[in-house]
N, C-alpha and C positions, 0 to 999 in steps of 0.2 A: 509383593519389588506396594511400593504405597503408590498411592492416587494422591494423595493431599498431601504432600510432603512442601516446606517452603525454600527446598534449596531448587533456584532457579536450574541448573547443571544438569541436576539430574535428571528433572522433569525435562533439560532437550533431550538426555544421553536416552531415557523411558522410547518418548517422542522417537529418533531415529530407530533404538531396537525395536518400538510394535511395528514401526515402516515396512524392515527389511523384512522383516516378521510372517507380512502381510506379505510377503513378492514373493516368497520361496515359496509357503503353505498354496501361492498363486500355483507359481507354477509343478508343482508337486501335487498338486488334487488329481486334475490330470490322468497321471500317469499310475493313482491310488485303480484307480478305476481303469482303467484303458490295460492295464497286468492283474484284474482282475481279484484284485485285493480287500476288496468289497465292493458290491453291489450295488447301486439304486434303484 
């Protein structure tokens, strides 16, 4: 992914993707520890 693109449409789509990715990660992370895939 190019963080310095001059295409505004691309930058908007990347921002939306990053927000969705962060939301998904926030939902998955507690379950990873709960089910014992990783230990804190």
